C-alpha positions in Angstrom: -98.1 -138.0 22.1 -98.3 -135.8 19.0 -100.7 -132.9 19.4 -102.2 -131.2 16.4 -101.8 -127.5 15.7 -105.1 -126.5 14.1 -105.8 -124.0 16.9 -103.0 -121.8 15.4 -105.0 -121.7 12.2 -107.8 -120.1 14.2 -105.3 -117.7 15.8 -104.2 -116.7 12.3 -107.9 -115.9 11.4 -108.1 -113.7 14.5 -104.9 -112.0 13.5 -106.2 -111.2 10.1 -109.5 -109.9 11.6 -107.6 -107.5 13.9 -105.5 -106.2 10.9 -108.7 -105.6 8.9 -110.3 -103.9 11.9 -107.5 -101.3 12.3 -107.0 -100.9 8.6 -110.7 -99.8 8.3 -110.4 -97.6 11.4 -107.3 -95.7 10.2 -108.5 -94.8 6.7 -110.4 -91.6 7.7 -107.4 -90.1 9.6 -105.1 -90.7 6.6 -107.6 -89.1 4.2 -108.2 -86.1 6.4 -106.3 -83.6 4.3 -108.1 -84.7 1.1 -111.5 -84.6 2.8 -110.7 -81.1 4.2 -110.0 -79.9 0.7 -112.8 -81.7 -1.2 -115.6 -81.4 1.4 -114.5 -78.5 3.5 -114.4 -80.6 6.7 -112.7 -78.4 9.3 -110.9 -79.3 12.5 -114.0 -79.0 14.7 -116.0 -81.1 12.2 -113.3 -83.7 12.3 -113.4 -83.7 16.1 -117.1 -84.4 16.2 -116.7 -87.2 13.6 -114.1 -88.9 15.9 -116.3 -88.3 18.9 -119.2 -90.1 17.1 -117.0 -93.1 16.6 -115.9 -93.2 20.2 -119.4 -92.8 21.6 -120.8 -95.5 19.4 -117.8 -97.8 20.2 -118.4 -97.4 23.9 -122.1 -98.1 23.6 -121.4 -101.1 21.2 -119.0 -102.7 23.7 -121.8 -102.9 26.3 -124.1 -104.9 24.0 -121.7 -106.8 21.7 -120.3 -109.0 24.4 -123.7 -110.0 25.5 -124.7 -110.9 21.9 -121.5 -113.0 21.4 -122.1 -114.9 24.7 -125.7 -115.5 23.6 -125.3 -116.7 20.0 -121.7 -118.0 19.9 -118.5 -116.8 18.3 -118.9 -118.2 14.8 -122.1 -116.4 13.8 -121.5 -113.3 16.0 -118.0 -112.6 14.8 -119.1 -113.0 11.1 -122.0 -110.7 11.8 -119.9 -107.9 13.4 -117.2 -108.1 10.7 -119.8 -108.0 7.9 -121.4 -104.9 9.5 -118.2 -103.0 10.0 -117.1 -103.8 6.5 -120.4 -102.4 5.2 -119.9 -99.3 7.5 -116.4 -98.8 6.1 -117.6 -98.8 2.6 -120.6 -96.5 3.5 -118.0 -93.7 4.1 -117.7 -93.4 0.3 -121.3 -92.2 0.1 -120.8 -89.4 2.6 -121.0 -85.9 1.3 -120.0 -83.9 4.4 -119.4 -84.0 8.1 -122.9 -85.3 9.0 -122.6 -88.2 6.6 -119.2 -89.1 7.9 -120.5 -88.8 11.4 -123.3 -91.3 10.7 -120.9 -93.7 8.9 -118.4 -93.4 11.7 -120.9 -94.1 14.4 -122.0 -97.2 12.4 -118.4 -98.3 12.2 -117.8 -97.8 15.9 -120.9 -99.7 16.9 -120.0 -102.7 14.7 -116.3 -102.7 15.4 -117.0 -103.0 19.1 -117.7 -106.7 18.6 -114.1 -107.4 17.5 -112.2 -107.8 20.7 -114.9 -109.5 22.8 -115.3 -112.1 20.0 -111.6 -112.6 19.6 -111.0 -113.0 23.3 -113.8 -115.5 23.7 -112.5 -117.5 20.6 -109.1 -117.7 22.2 -110.6 -118.9 25.5 -112.5 -121.7 23.5 -109.5 -122.8 21.4 -106.5 -122.5 23.7 -105.5 -124.0 27.0 -104.7 -121.6 29.8 -101.0 -121.9 29.4 -101.1 -120.8 25.7 -103.9 -118.3 25.9 -101.8 -115.2 26.6 -99.4 -116.1 23.7 -102.4 -116.6 21.3 -103.9 -113.3 22.5 -100.5 -111.5 22.0 -100.3 -112.9 18.5 -103.8 -111.9 17.3 -103.6 -108.6 19.1 -100.4 -107.8 17.1 -102.7 -107.7 14.1 -103.9 -104.2 15.2 -100.4 -102.9 14.6 -100.1 -104.5 11.2 -103.4 -102.7 10.2 -102.0 -99.5 11.5 -98.9 -99.9 9.4 -100.7 -101.0 6.3 -103.1 -98.1 6.2 -100.5 -95.4 5.5 -98.8 -97.6 3.0 -101.8 -98.4 0.8 -104.5 -95.9 1.4 -102.7 -92.9 -0.1 -101.9 -94.9 -3.2 -105.5 -96.0 -3.7 -106.8 -92.5 -3.1 -104.2 -91.0 -5.5 -105.1 -93.3 -8.3 -108.8 -94.0 -7.9 -110.1 -91.3 -5.5 -110.8 -91.2 -1.8 -114.2 -92.9 -2.2 -112.4 -96.0 -3.7 -110.1 -96.1 -0.6 -113.1 -96.7 1.7 -114.7 -99.2 -0.7 -111.6 -101.3 -1.4 -110.4 -101.5 2.2 -113.9 -102.2 3.5 -114.3 -105.0 1.0 -111.3 -106.9 2.4 -113.4 -107.9 5.3 -115.8 -109.7 3.1 -113.0 -111.9 1.8 -112.2 -112.8 5.4 -115.7 -114.1 5.9 -115.2 -116.8 3.3 -112.2 -118.2 5.2 -114.0 -117.8 8.6 -116.9 -119.9 7.5 -114.7 -122.4 5.7 -112.3 -123.1 8.6 -114.0 -122.1 11.8 -116.1 -124.3 14.1 -116.1 -124.9 17.8 -113.2 -127.2 18.7 -115.6 -129.8 20.0 -117.3 -130.2 16.7 -114.5 -129.2 14.2 -113.6 -132.2 11.9 -110.1 -130.8 11.6 -109.3 -131.1 15.3 -107.8 -134.4 16.3 -108.8 -136.1 19.6 -105.4 -135.5 21.0 -105.5 -131.7 20.2 -109.1 -131.5 21.6 -108.0 -133.1 24.8 -105.0 -130.7 25.0 -107.3 -127.7 24.4 -110.0 -128.7 26.9 -107.6 -130.1 29.5 -107.8 -127.0 31.7 -111.0 -125.4 30.4 -114.1 -125.4 32.6 -117.0 -127.1 31.0 -119.5 -125.5 33.4 -120.7 -122.0 32.9 -121.1 -122.2 29.2 -124.5 -120.5 29.2 -124.6 -116.7 29.1 -124.6 -115.0 32.5 -127.1 -112.3 33.2 -125.4 -109.1 32.4 -126.3 -107.3 35.6 -124.8 -110.1 37.7 -121.3 -109.4 36.4 -121.2 -106.1 38.2 -121.4 -107.9 41.5 -117.9 -109.2 41.2 -114.7 -107.4 42.1 -113.0 -109.3 39.2 -115.2 -107.3 36.7 -114.2 -104.0 38.3 -110.6 -105.0 38.3 -110.7 -105.5 34.5 -112.7 -102.3 34.1 -110.1 -100.3 36.1 -107.3 -101.7 34.0 -109.0 -100.8 30.7 -110.2 -97.4 31.8 -106.7 -96.3 32.9 -104.6 -97.8 30.1 -106.7 -97.8 26.9 -106.6 -94.0 26.7 -102.8 -94.2 26.5 -103.0 -96.3 23.4 -105.4 -93.8 21.9 -102.9 -91.1 22.7 -100.1 -93.0 20.9 -102.4 -93.5 17.9 -103.7 -89.9 17.5 -101.2 -87.5 19.1 -97.8 -88.9 18.2 -98.0 -87.5 14.6 -98.8 -84.1 16.1 -95.9 -84.4 18.6 -93.5 -85.2 15.7 -94.6 -82.1 13.9 -95.0 -79.6 16.8 -92.1 -80.6 18.9 -89.7 -82.5 16.7 -90.2 -80.4 13.6 -91.0 -83.2 11.1 -93.3 -82.6 8.2 -95.9 -85.0 6.8 -93.5 -86.6 4.4 -91.1 -87.4 7.3 -93.7 -89.2 9.5 -93.4 -92.5 7.8 -90.2 -94.0 9.2 -90.8 -93.0 12.9 -94.4 -94.3 12.8 -93.3 -97.6 11.1 -90.7 -98.0 13.9 -93.2 -97.4 16.6 -95.9 -99.7 15.3 -93.4 -102.4 14.4 -92.2 -102.3 18.0 -95.8 -102.8 19.2 -96.1 -106.0 17.1 -93.0 -107.4 18.9 -94.3 -106.2 22.3 -97.7 -107.9 21.8 -96.3 -111.3 20.9 -93.6 -111.1 23.6 -96.0 -110.1 26.3 -98.2 -113.1 25.6 -95.2 -115.4 25.4 -93.8 -114.2 28.7 -96.7 -115.2 30.9 -97.2 -118.5 28.9 -93.5 -119.2 29.4 -93.8 -118.6 33.2 -96.7 -121.1 33.3 -94.6 -123.8 31.6 -92.0 -123.2 34.3 -94.4 -124.0 37.1 -95.7 -120.5 38.0 -99.4 -120.3 38.4 -101.5 -118.5 35.8 -102.6 -115.7 38.1 -99.0 -115.1 39.2 -97.7 -115.2 35.7 -100.2 -112.6 34.6 -99.4 -110.4 37.7 -95.7 -110.5 37.2 -95.8 -109.9 33.5 -98.2 -106.9 33.8 -95.9 -105.4 36.5 -92.8 -105.8 34.2 -94.6 -104.0 31.3 -96.0 -101.3 33.6 -92.4 -100.6 34.7 -91.2 -100.6 31.1 -93.6 -97.8 30.2 -92.1 -95.5 32.8 -89.1 -94.3 30.8 -91.5 -92.5 28.4 -91.5 -89.6 30.9 -88.0 -88.8 29.6 -89.1 -88.2 26.0 -89.1 -84.4 26.7 -86.0 -84.5 28.8 -83.3 -81.9 28.1 -80.9 -83.3 25.5 -83.1 -86.2 24.3 -82.5 -86.6 20.6 -85.2 -87.6 18.1 -83.8 -91.1 17.9 -83.9 -91.4 21.7 -87.4 -90.1 21.8 -88.6 -92.6 19.2 -87.0 -95.5 21.1 -88.7 -94.4 24.3 -92.1 -94.0 22.6 -91.6 -97.4 20.9 -90.8 -99.1 24.2 -93.9 -97.6 25.8 -96.2 -98.5 23.0 -94.8 -102.0 22.8 -95.2 -102.4 26.5 -98.8 -101.3 26.3 -99.6 -104.1 23.8 -97.7 -106.6 26.0 -99.7 -105.4 29.0 -102.9 -105.6 27.0 -102.3 -109.2 25.9 -102.1 -110.2 29.5 -105.0 -108.0 30.7 -107.3 -109.5 28.1 -106.3 -113.0 29.2 -107.2 -112.4 32.8 -110.9 -112.4 31.8 -110.8 -116.0 30.6 -108.7 -116.9 33.7 -111.3 -115.4 36.1 -114.6 -116.0 34.4 -116.5 -119.0 33.0 -116.9 -119.2 29.2 -120.4 -117.9 29.3 -119.2 -114.5 30.7 -116.0 -113.9 28.8 -117.3 -111.8 26.0 -119.6 -109.9 28.2 -116.9 -108.9 30.7 -114.6 -108.0 27.8 -117.3 -105.8 26.4 -117.8 -104.0 29.7 -114.1 -103.4 30.0 -114.0 -102.2 26.4 -116.7 -99.6 27.2 -114.6 -98.4 30.1 -111.6 -98.1 27.8 -113.5 -96.2 25.2 -114.9 -93.8 27.8 -111.3 -93.3 29.0 -110.3 -92.6 25.4 -113.0 -89.9 25.2 -111.5 -88.3 28.3 -108.0 -88.3 27.0 -109.2 -86.8 23.8 -110.7 -83.9 25.6 -107.9 -83.6 28.2 -105.0 -83.8 25.8 -106.7 -81.3 23.5 -107.2 -78.8 26.3 -103.7 -79.2 27.8 -102.0 -78.8 24.4 -104.2 -75.8 23.5 -103.4 -74.1 26.8 -99.6 -74.6 26.5 -99.6 -73.8 22.8 -101.3 -70.4 23.5 -98.6 -69.9 26.1 -95.9 -70.5 23.5 -94.6 -73.7 25.2 -96.3 -76.7 23.6 -93.3 -78.8 24.6 -94.4 -78.6 28.3 -97.9 -79.6 27.3 -96.6 -82.8 25.7 -94.3 -83.4 28.6 -97.3 -83.4 31.0 -99.1 -85.9 28.8 -96.1 -88.2 28.6 -95.9 -88.1 32.5 -99.6 -89.2 32.5 -98.7 -92.1 30.1 -95.8 -93.2 32.3 -97.7 -93.4 35.5 -101.0 -94.9 34.3 -100.0 -98.5 34.1 -98.5 -98.7 37.6 -101.7 -97.2 39.0 -103.8 -99.6 37.0 -101.7 -102.5 38.2 -102.2 -101.5 41.8 -105.9 -101.1 41.4 -106.3 -104.4 39.5 -104.5 -106.3 42.3 -106.4 -104.5 45.0 -109.7 -105.4 43.5 -108.8 -108.9 42.4 -106.0 -110.2 44.7 -104.9 -113.5 43.4 -107.2 -113.3 40.4 -109.5 -115.9 41.9 -111.8 -117.5 39.4 -115.5 -116.6 39.8 -117.3 -119.7 40.9 -119.7 -121.0 38.3 -122.1 -122.2 41.0 -122.5 -118.6 42.2 -124.3 -117.8 38.9 -128.0 -118.3 38.5 -128.7 -121.6 36.8 -131.6 -120.3 34.8 -131.1 -119.3 31.1 -130.4 -115.7 30.4 -132.9 -115.6 27.6 
């Protein structure tokens, strides 16, 4: 029987939202030299601005998932994207560090709804055997946004000013809203979904547990803490790859600003491949008769092991090309790991809890990101003062290499077998 493919249109919408999310997020970092010159924003000011984003992002993750589970994906996703687009454009009105800190906090709070909404949408639109692949595809949009930002933002700023860069990139999200409202509905009511495709989508999706689950109840389950541990230990590594690799290229490898482009494009292009491949691998295992929990478990182990070679980045005799390959492999493996980690939430929890659990885990990841920001800065400052910043980076790459195996062990210790949480164990009353 022929099954429709409209669910992949929804996946394409999620991919575009992810690209827009990271495009808006990266603009400030790219414009940092211009802002430093125009507005006298120093290094310490910039650090506080970044901290404002991370704190607001962590707080937003706690409430965004609850909102999404309560009012549904169509309205909530549109709401969060409209808010973060407005926040991105609001940066143009900032006249100093305080103004940027306020705009950045607004951006962090509103961008926090992105991943919980996307993961919940994938859980609604894809059967379990395709869910990791769909997650890998839309998650790869983050890498596209990270590549697009350095390609278009300098050109806009150079021709129209840095204010225009914030306004134009922020306005792209408003275009996305038109397509979201035009093409998105729940699969059960969408006129574009054939009966055959709906049956395919819902064939292994639980119909119970659709109502939001009281937020405090989620902390009673080991499965929640397993996801929290995975995010807390591995999200900071991604933040390190985003914010410290340029510094490593300059301080250790001797590249200047004009030479960053090619290495960064290679690294972020590799993460796109890793994200899609990571989702495909566990989905492929399921089609070959391996259970969903086992496929996620084995895939996550494979990618945890593939991160390990990054500890050799600072090895004696490692060339720039070798180092770029190792960092690319580690960053790609992170995205592959992440595609499977996100999917475990919809494997273990009923639909009414997916966004909430994703938000809780996202908060843990953001808190971990704040710790890596402080830790990496202090480690590098210490070794730089000692005249041996290479050792500082070597220590950080060792942390990156071991984090995923530790996270994998804790995840499987807390949630052995990734057993689904029983819907009947939740209170039957409404969460309102």
